[in-house]
C-alpha atoms as one frame of an Amber mdcrd trajectory, in Angstrom:
protein
 152.956  85.638  81.336 153.742  88.926  79.581 152.489  90.671  76.453 155.128
  92.107  74.124 153.922  94.537  71.471 156.283  95.486  68.630 155.599  98.630
  66.596 156.105  99.162  62.887 159.772 100.122  63.166 160.445  97.080  65.372
 159.223  94.779  62.564 160.092  97.109  59.687 162.473  94.771  57.850 164.305
  91.456  58.160 167.004  92.877  60.415 164.435  94.379  62.790 162.401  91.159
  62.908 165.533  89.154  63.787 166.161  91.602  66.659 162.576  91.077  67.779
 163.107  87.309  67.773 166.191  87.776  69.940 164.208  89.874  72.424 161.517
  87.186  72.672 164.132  84.437  73.079 165.354  86.234  76.178 161.803  86.241
  77.584 160.742  82.657  76.951 160.748  81.908  80.687 158.038  84.562  81.110
 155.642  83.025  78.541 155.409  85.917  76.042 152.375  86.715  73.910 153.486
  88.760  70.886 151.409  91.502  69.255 152.792  93.118  66.091 152.009  96.195
  64.031 152.226  96.327  60.252 155.684  96.774  58.748 156.590 100.460  59.188
 154.701 102.715  56.762 152.469  99.940  55.382 149.189 101.240  56.800 149.731
 104.669  55.236 150.280 103.044  51.822 147.161 100.899  52.246 145.056 103.982
  52.998 146.519 105.722  49.939 145.618 102.699  47.818 142.018 102.954  49.027
 141.866 106.689  48.280 143.429 106.323  44.828 141.095 103.479  43.914 137.907
 105.298  44.830 139.085 108.321  42.819 139.479 106.113  39.748 143.298 106.161
  39.853 143.519 102.386  39.543 146.900 102.186  37.794 148.585 104.150  40.609
 146.786 102.061  43.223 147.858  98.758  41.652 151.434  99.983  41.378 151.356
 100.680  45.110 149.967  97.172  45.700 152.883  95.694  43.763 155.329  97.892
  45.662 154.049  96.529  48.957 154.086  92.990  47.571 157.736  93.334  46.498
 158.702  94.752  49.887 157.092  91.941  51.873 158.360  89.183  49.567 161.889
  90.611  49.675 161.866  90.522  53.478 160.451  86.990  53.338 163.380  85.813
  51.200 165.899  87.522  53.486 164.382  85.948  56.600 163.830  82.448  55.194
 166.657  82.081  52.655 167.982  79.032  54.527 164.625  77.270  54.146 163.424
  77.663  50.518 160.353  75.490  51.052 159.109  77.650  53.934 159.987  80.798
  51.993 157.859  79.647  49.059 154.966  78.685  51.333 154.948  82.036  53.147
 155.405  83.966  49.899 152.363  82.186  48.494 150.268  83.059  51.538 151.318
  86.717  51.426 150.762  86.933  47.668 147.208  85.645  48.109 146.568  88.575
  50.465 147.980  91.018  47.920 145.770  89.490  45.224 142.831  90.164  47.540
 144.044  93.767  47.990 144.245  94.264  44.231 140.704  92.909  43.852 139.473
  95.306  46.551 141.151  98.216  44.735 139.413  97.271  41.478 136.051  96.978
  43.261 136.474 100.421  44.843 137.305 101.931  41.469 134.101 100.466  40.027
 131.916 101.524  42.961 133.460 104.970  43.434 132.474 104.916  47.098 134.753
 104.225  50.066 132.748 103.081  53.083 134.279 102.748  56.560 133.761  98.987
  56.313 135.709  98.835  53.028 138.452 101.007  54.498 138.860  98.601  57.411
 139.053  95.635  55.057 142.036  97.280  53.356 143.728  98.879  56.387 143.678
  95.594  58.313 145.861  93.803  55.758 149.086  95.324  57.112 148.843  93.495
  60.441 147.566  90.331  58.791 150.668  90.302  56.582 153.189  91.145  59.290
 151.898  88.593  61.796 152.215  85.763  59.250 155.735  86.879  58.341 156.844
  87.256  61.965 155.622  83.745  62.849 157.639  82.267  59.979 160.714  84.287
  60.984 160.416  83.221  64.620 160.254  79.569  63.605 163.309  80.054  61.412
 165.061  81.478  64.488 164.191  78.382  66.496 161.202  79.822  68.349 158.030
  77.724  68.626 155.619  80.401  67.391 151.972  79.952  66.439 149.870  82.396
  64.456 146.603  83.656  65.949 144.095  85.486  63.778 143.517  88.616  65.886
 139.979  88.886  64.547 139.039  85.772  66.514 140.164  87.422  69.757 139.624
  91.170  69.396 135.815  91.285  69.328 134.355  94.761  68.711 131.202  96.655
  67.839 130.507  97.689  64.232 131.840 101.238  64.384 134.251 100.730  61.520
 137.635 102.537  61.506 137.356 103.190  65.270 135.662 100.095  66.639 134.948
  99.774  70.346 136.335  96.584  71.925 133.862  94.305  73.699 135.834  93.487
  76.832 133.886  90.469  78.056 133.993  88.794  74.644 137.731  89.524  74.334
 138.394  88.048  77.769 136.561  84.844  76.855 138.214  84.538  73.431 141.716
  85.226  74.757 141.394  82.564  77.441 139.877  80.075  74.988 142.332  80.637
  72.119 145.583  82.053  73.516 145.905  80.314  76.890 146.055  76.763  75.428
 148.875  77.868  73.114 150.847  79.202  76.071 150.195  76.057  78.106 151.524
  74.038  75.186 154.840  75.876  75.417 154.280  77.864  72.227 154.423  81.612
  71.489 151.135  83.135  70.274 151.678  85.869  67.656 148.829  88.103  66.513
 148.403  91.390  64.711 147.390  94.464  66.644 144.945  97.158  65.491 142.433
  94.738  63.950 139.346  92.964  65.211 135.955  91.756  64.063 132.314  92.566
  64.719 130.672  90.455  67.397 128.358  87.902  65.812 129.310  88.581  62.177
 133.102  88.310  62.037 133.367  91.300  59.692 136.818  92.904  59.945 137.199
  96.127  61.950 140.070  98.295  63.154 140.583 100.112  66.453 141.856 103.325
  64.856 145.375 104.579  64.289 147.736 103.512  67.050 145.363 100.700  67.968
 148.082  98.041  68.161 149.105  99.383  71.582 145.468  99.188  72.633 145.198
  95.603  71.359 148.208  94.585  73.420 146.798  96.159  76.566 143.404  94.508
  76.060 145.027  91.096  75.581 147.207  91.683  78.639 144.179  92.580  80.742
 142.220  89.585  79.436 145.014  87.186  80.384 145.936  88.900  83.669 149.491
  89.463  82.398 152.242  90.319  84.877 153.436  93.089  82.533 152.818  94.672
  79.132 155.856  95.706  77.097 155.536  98.285  74.301 158.609  97.972  72.051
 159.271 100.977  69.838 162.210 102.932  68.363 162.854 105.314  71.277 164.344
 104.635  74.711 161.034 105.178  76.523 158.856 108.122  77.459 160.824 111.362
  77.487 160.422 114.738  79.171 159.521 116.174  75.733 159.446 115.239  72.068
 163.147 114.957  71.082 162.313 116.269  67.603 161.291 119.537  69.270 163.506
 119.654  72.362 167.136 118.632  71.850 167.937 117.726  75.461 164.787 115.737
  76.304 165.466 113.210  79.063 164.302 109.683  79.733 161.581 109.264  82.369
 162.457 106.003  84.107 159.235 105.746  86.144 155.915 107.511  85.638 152.397
 107.209  87.023 149.510 105.777  85.001 147.566 109.041  85.107 150.540 111.143
  84.025 151.299 108.768  81.153 147.666 108.857  80.016 147.639 112.656  79.985
 150.893 112.813  78.019 149.658 110.269  75.469 146.399 112.168  74.989 148.163
 115.476  74.503 150.839 114.588  72.002 153.361 112.065  73.373 153.395 109.866
  70.252 155.371 107.022  71.830 152.176 105.720  73.436 148.614 105.461  72.149
 146.152 107.294  74.440 143.978 104.207  74.962 146.849 101.912  75.910 146.844
 102.653  79.600 143.146 102.160  80.408 142.902  98.313  80.404 146.225  98.072
  82.252 145.084 100.553  84.911 141.888  98.595  85.543 143.893  95.433  86.252
 146.922  97.169  87.834 149.285  95.763  85.194 152.584  97.658  84.828 153.444
  98.860  81.323 157.012  99.132  80.035 158.041 101.296  77.063 161.287  99.956
  75.586 163.573 100.448  72.572 163.876  97.402  70.303 167.090  98.833  68.861
 168.606  99.091  72.344 166.970  96.269  74.313 169.572  96.608  77.040 168.159
 100.042  77.981 166.135 100.633  81.138 163.103 102.037  79.321 160.153 103.635
  81.109 157.995 101.862  83.667 154.389 103.063  83.913 152.890 102.070  87.250
 150.800 103.237  90.196 153.916 103.647  92.330 155.835 106.550  90.744 157.719
 109.578  92.105 155.646 112.695  92.748 157.100 115.559  90.700 155.947 119.105
  90.034 156.582 118.604  86.318 157.221 115.197  84.773 157.081 116.116  81.096
 155.956 118.608  78.450 153.782 117.489  75.528 152.461 119.359  72.531 150.519
 118.946  69.324 149.486 121.075  66.372 146.605 121.032  63.855 144.069 121.580
  66.610 140.716 123.285  65.999 139.258 125.609  68.637 135.450 125.882  68.736
 133.722 128.641  70.708 129.985 128.610  71.385 128.466 131.775  72.844 124.888
 132.015  74.036 123.036 134.107  76.601 120.770 131.076  77.023 123.547 129.516
  79.101 123.033 131.973  81.915 121.395 130.157  84.838 120.145 127.492  82.383
 119.989 123.783  83.130 120.991 121.188  80.532 122.856 123.522  78.185 126.222
 121.794  78.535 124.612 118.385  78.189 122.973 119.463  74.915 126.270 120.865
  73.675 128.317 117.740  74.371 125.592 115.519  72.935 126.380 117.164  69.589
 130.002 115.997  69.787 128.878 112.533  70.857 126.456 112.363  67.935 129.305
 112.933  65.476 131.795 110.712  67.339 134.172 113.623  67.845 136.390 113.629
  70.914 136.914 116.866  72.840 140.323 117.524  74.413 140.242 120.794  76.329
 137.194 122.597  77.745 136.814 126.083  79.234 133.565 127.768  80.231 132.359
 131.199  81.280 128.919 132.549  82.156 127.755 132.664  78.549 130.345 130.754
  76.468 132.042 127.394  76.092 135.348 126.794  74.305 136.556 123.330  73.289
 139.368 121.906  71.187 139.189 118.944  68.813 141.837 117.039  66.863 139.572
 115.448  64.291 137.921 118.123  62.164 136.535 115.696  59.571 132.969 116.242
  60.812 133.377 119.934  61.560 130.761 121.199  59.097 128.055 118.954  60.541
 129.117 119.841  64.079 128.817 123.566  63.369 125.340 123.175  61.891 124.055
 121.505  65.053 125.995 123.770  67.433 124.476 126.893  65.843 121.120 125.771
  67.181 122.590 126.425  70.634 124.309 129.769  69.994 126.863 131.740  67.977
 129.751 129.553  66.835 133.302 130.681  66.118 135.916 128.389  64.563 139.656
 128.968  64.958 141.861 126.619  62.954 145.600 125.970  63.113 145.792 126.150
  66.870 148.086 124.035  69.029 148.157 122.591  72.523 151.006 122.476  75.011
 150.521 120.443  78.191 152.600 120.601  81.355 152.087 117.328  83.235 153.138
 116.422  86.756 151.492 114.696  89.722 152.610 117.577  91.982 151.775 120.355
  89.535 149.052 121.897  91.671 150.891 121.606  94.997 150.933 125.357  95.479
 150.997 128.006  92.773 154.746 128.264  92.134 154.898 125.722  89.312 151.982
 127.184  87.366 153.355 130.670  87.865 156.732 129.537  86.501 155.008 127.928
  83.516 153.207 131.115  82.539 156.395 133.128  83.035 158.229 130.768  80.669
 155.538 131.119  78.007 156.006 134.874  78.308 154.635 136.991  75.493 153.329
 134.090  73.391 149.618 134.579  72.757 147.440 132.239  74.828 143.958 131.508
  73.455 142.804 129.212  76.244 144.035 127.842  79.556 142.775 124.799  81.463
 143.793 122.898  84.586 142.608 119.276  84.670 140.242 118.221  87.446 142.977
 116.017  88.902 145.347 118.980  88.945 148.131 117.145  87.104 147.806 118.760
  83.664 147.989 122.472  82.837 146.966 122.860  79.196 147.663 125.939  77.104
 146.131 126.587  73.678 148.349 128.690  71.401 148.826 129.424  67.718 149.985
 126.210  66.044 153.350 127.670  65.032 154.067 128.634  68.649 153.870 125.090
  70.046 157.540 124.268  69.470 158.885 127.534  70.959 156.589 127.149  73.969
 157.730 123.563  74.577 161.378 124.603  74.342 160.896 127.460  76.804 158.990
 125.299  79.286 161.501 122.475  79.096 164.357 124.902  79.708 162.511 126.296
  82.726 161.759 122.949  84.378 164.577 120.699  83.182 167.684 122.835  83.364
 170.903 121.199  82.251 172.844 119.735  85.135 176.251 121.306  85.562 179.352
 119.584  86.867
């Protein structure tokens, strides 16, 4: 049994969904479970609808609802034009969901308050819509597909917009609901990203990029032989091809390297995807749905040891510095500091310490004001916005000092605000000005991945 997850571009329109059906047809002998994202761009529109509604911009919000309705119904007609009865049935089911969305928009306009729970109710509709449409399309293509409401399987806590999966409950639900479908020779299809609160059934989401995470959790629950992440690129690359023109495909990479790259900017993979697979030793493939004949990238324990496997980077990072003489020879200071970040559910990426100061970077600055208030109890706080991170990742990075020396030489005169080597020694992270991330990545890639000459 395998789990095949298809991203938004892989189910973006009728043509893409037909390609997806063809991919699954070629894997029927492996008993596929299919996890789908919302149609490409849908989640962004849903979040905009929520924001417009709560601001009182109801006309604009309802226009966006109708735009999404037209898009989904158009794709329904294209996919099911040879079966008008099925097309009408699916169109009715989708339209009922859009009626619900319009009602939610009107309620938000009246209330003028957007709670995380309300946001999840709206954001989750994208995957609910796509999974229904994909099931109908698969059946039209001769595949024996069956829809599974992901909320019955993906059991979470009640931390809306970034819910924490409850692994034991997911394992039990997956074996109770999905396994019988597989044993009956059918193809379970469910939406990624969404779940429900244990005991109440209230809809939650796992956060942006959570469809990858959903697929990995389902794969772990069912002891899958492999998890396939289908996207619109050939696999994991040595750098972001939008930044580095000659980025190369990585055919095989270690779990730990892939996790580091995902956490530090490799957008092809969600940072949480690897964890459930690692725990169960399940290999993960990253493949291109537009070129299914490609080799893709295999993420596994058994991967070549390289000084540098890839370069990753991201911008819009905030650097926080806390300075206090109370740190000197003090016990518990760092614990108190990181408890502040835990209290505000803010993840820290990079950490550097000295005798009397701690520097950290964060991606999510939405709770920055509250963070600063509490951090000032511990010492003087300095905030530096518009920073960026570049990470050099390789399982053999710290095998001697030559690689790190070459990395710093490549960065050259670019101003470095912070430098950190991971405890495992496979990730050298450099914090720079945000507008220097692209030049730094290009220099590093040129240094470590020189063009092969004939």
